[in-house]
PLY file of the C-alpha trace (Angstrom):
ply
format ascii 1.0
element vertex 186
property float x
property float y
property float z
element edge 185
property int vertex1
property int vertex2
end_header
13.55 -55.22 63.77
12.01 -55.99 60.51
13.67 -55.72 57.18
11.56 -52.68 56.36
12.85 -50.81 59.46
16.46 -51.61 58.54
15.89 -50.30 55.02
14.35 -47.08 56.37
17.27 -46.58 58.78
19.79 -47.26 56.00
18.03 -44.87 53.63
18.01 -42.17 56.34
21.72 -42.69 56.98
22.52 -42.41 53.25
20.48 -39.18 52.97
22.24 -37.75 56.05
25.71 -38.59 54.71
24.79 -37.17 51.29
23.55 -33.93 52.87
26.72 -33.59 54.97
28.88 -34.13 51.87
26.93 -31.47 49.94
27.34 -28.95 52.79
31.06 -29.77 53.02
31.44 -29.23 49.27
29.72 -25.83 49.46
31.94 -24.74 52.37
35.08 -25.89 50.54
34.09 -23.94 47.41
33.51 -20.85 49.59
36.94 -21.20 51.22
38.63 -21.61 47.83
36.93 -18.46 46.49
38.03 -16.50 49.57
41.62 -17.75 49.28
41.74 -16.68 45.64
40.87 -13.13 46.74
44.02 -13.06 48.87
46.33 -14.27 46.09
48.88 -17.06 46.14
50.08 -18.25 49.51
53.63 -17.35 50.45
55.95 -18.05 53.29
55.25 -16.36 56.61
56.06 -12.67 56.50
56.39 -12.66 52.72
54.19 -10.53 50.53
51.13 -12.47 49.49
50.50 -11.20 45.98
53.54 -12.60 44.28
55.74 -9.49 44.27
59.39 -10.20 44.89
60.43 -7.92 47.77
63.52 -5.76 47.55
66.57 -7.46 49.01
69.49 -5.92 50.87
71.99 -4.58 48.34
69.37 -3.93 45.65
69.07 -0.42 44.32
66.02 1.43 45.55
63.78 2.08 42.52
62.88 5.65 41.67
59.56 6.91 43.02
57.79 10.18 43.56
54.90 11.06 45.84
53.45 13.97 47.74
53.41 13.92 51.54
50.27 14.92 53.44
51.89 18.30 54.17
52.25 18.91 50.40
56.02 18.35 50.26
57.36 16.23 47.40
58.96 12.92 48.36
61.26 10.89 46.14
64.21 8.53 46.25
66.49 11.56 45.91
64.95 13.19 49.00
65.89 10.27 51.28
69.03 10.87 53.33
71.63 8.20 54.03
70.32 5.73 56.61
66.66 6.66 56.13
63.87 4.35 57.22
60.76 3.76 55.10
57.80 2.16 56.88
54.70 0.82 55.14
51.58 0.52 57.30
47.87 -0.09 56.80
45.19 0.89 59.31
43.31 -2.34 58.49
46.28 -4.43 59.65
46.38 -5.43 63.35
50.20 -5.82 63.46
50.46 -2.32 61.95
48.28 -0.87 64.71
50.53 -2.59 67.26
53.70 -1.32 65.57
52.47 2.29 65.28
53.65 3.39 68.77
57.09 1.84 68.09
57.39 3.75 64.82
56.31 7.02 66.45
58.88 6.55 69.25
61.59 5.61 66.75
60.91 8.59 64.49
60.72 11.00 67.45
64.14 9.81 68.67
65.73 9.95 65.19
68.68 12.40 65.35
68.07 13.82 61.87
64.48 14.73 62.59
61.39 13.92 60.60
63.22 13.96 57.24
65.09 10.75 58.10
61.94 8.63 58.12
59.09 8.16 55.69
55.79 6.50 56.58
53.62 5.25 53.72
50.11 4.67 55.05
48.10 2.48 52.70
44.32 2.70 52.63
41.43 5.07 52.09
42.16 8.61 53.37
39.42 8.57 56.03
40.60 5.26 57.52
44.21 6.53 57.58
43.46 9.67 59.65
44.56 8.25 63.02
47.88 7.04 61.61
48.46 10.39 59.88
47.70 12.33 63.09
50.13 10.26 65.15
52.92 10.10 62.56
52.86 13.61 61.03
54.58 15.39 63.93
57.58 13.01 63.80
57.92 11.84 60.17
56.96 12.57 56.59
53.74 10.74 55.72
52.40 9.66 52.34
48.87 8.24 52.08
48.09 6.09 49.07
45.66 3.35 48.08
46.70 -0.30 48.05
49.01 -0.86 45.08
49.76 2.88 44.95
52.87 4.33 43.29
55.30 4.06 46.22
54.23 0.51 47.12
54.39 -0.53 43.47
57.81 1.02 42.89
59.28 -0.49 46.06
57.47 -3.82 45.56
55.62 -3.79 48.88
52.31 -5.61 49.25
52.50 -6.89 52.84
52.17 -4.81 55.97
53.87 -3.77 58.13
57.09 -3.55 56.13
60.14 -1.48 56.99
63.13 -0.77 54.77
66.43 0.79 55.76
68.20 2.54 52.87
71.71 3.92 52.49
73.68 5.81 49.91
76.26 3.73 48.08
78.38 5.91 45.80
75.85 7.51 43.44
72.91 5.22 44.20
70.54 4.44 47.05
70.38 0.80 48.12
68.27 -1.22 50.53
70.41 -2.27 53.50
67.71 -3.96 55.57
64.26 -5.36 54.96
62.94 -5.93 58.49
63.95 -3.40 61.09
63.40 -3.95 64.83
62.24 -0.45 65.76
61.95 -1.08 69.49
65.51 -2.41 69.72
66.96 0.42 67.62
65.11 3.05 69.67
66.37 1.52 72.95
69.94 1.41 71.61
70.06 5.19 71.23
0 1
1 2
2 3
3 4
4 5
5 6
6 7
7 8
8 9
9 10
10 11
11 12
12 13
13 14
14 15
15 16
16 17
17 18
18 19
19 20
20 21
21 22
22 23
23 24
24 25
25 26
26 27
27 28
28 29
29 30
30 31
31 32
32 33
33 34
34 35
35 36
36 37
37 38
38 39
39 40
40 41
41 42
42 43
43 44
44 45
45 46
46 47
47 48
48 49
49 50
50 51
51 52
52 53
53 54
54 55
55 56
56 57
57 58
58 59
59 60
60 61
61 62
62 63
63 64
64 65
65 66
66 67
67 68
68 69
69 70
70 71
71 72
72 73
73 74
74 75
75 76
76 77
77 78
78 79
79 80
80 81
81 82
82 83
83 84
84 85
85 86
86 87
87 88
88 89
89 90
90 91
91 92
92 93
93 94
94 95
95 96
96 97
97 98
98 99
99 100
100 101
101 102
102 103
103 104
104 105
105 106
106 107
107 108
108 109
109 110
110 111
111 112
112 113
113 114
114 115
115 116
116 117
117 118
118 119
119 120
120 121
121 122
122 123
123 124
124 125
125 126
126 127
127 128
128 129
129 130
130 131
131 132
132 133
133 134
134 135
135 136
136 137
137 138
138 139
139 140
140 141
141 142
142 143
143 144
144 145
145 146
146 147
147 148
148 149
149 150
150 151
151 152
152 153
153 154
154 155
155 156
156 157
157 158
158 159
159 160
160 161
161 162
162 163
163 164
164 165
165 166
166 167
167 168
168 169
169 170
170 171
171 172
172 173
173 174
174 175
175 176
176 177
177 178
178 179
179 180
180 181
181 182
182 183
183 184
184 185
């Protein structure tokens, strides 16, 4: 090959590498922008927006909401041993956990007042969850970052909290509850 052919091949290789680097840079910038939308990265199972979740032994913060049936819901309305479940219809693990929650709530000895389901999303996308949960539990529908989620510091789904009365206060006794195991144990 002549020197001119080598120079043409080298120039083509440099242009190709430069183009690949430019495309890689654009893709990296796109990924960084998308990651910023999701907030800071946390450990697996931890809320992703930087909220510190309630821990066992912490007092349950006060909250008020209205259930889909119009009944008021608050910290004071939760009986001893109540379960609060936070679900989102846009979350695949939530869709998988829905039948477990329905079975758990249906088997709960105290009836539908011993569980509370907070379904997070737009009302029309929450309809299926509300239809399945309403016969067996109290249901609150709220947007992401709504008052119950904000008060109880929940920003990851699904999340379940077990609460108990401790003297004159209500405390969190469990953060992750295995609904299938608890239902089978009854």
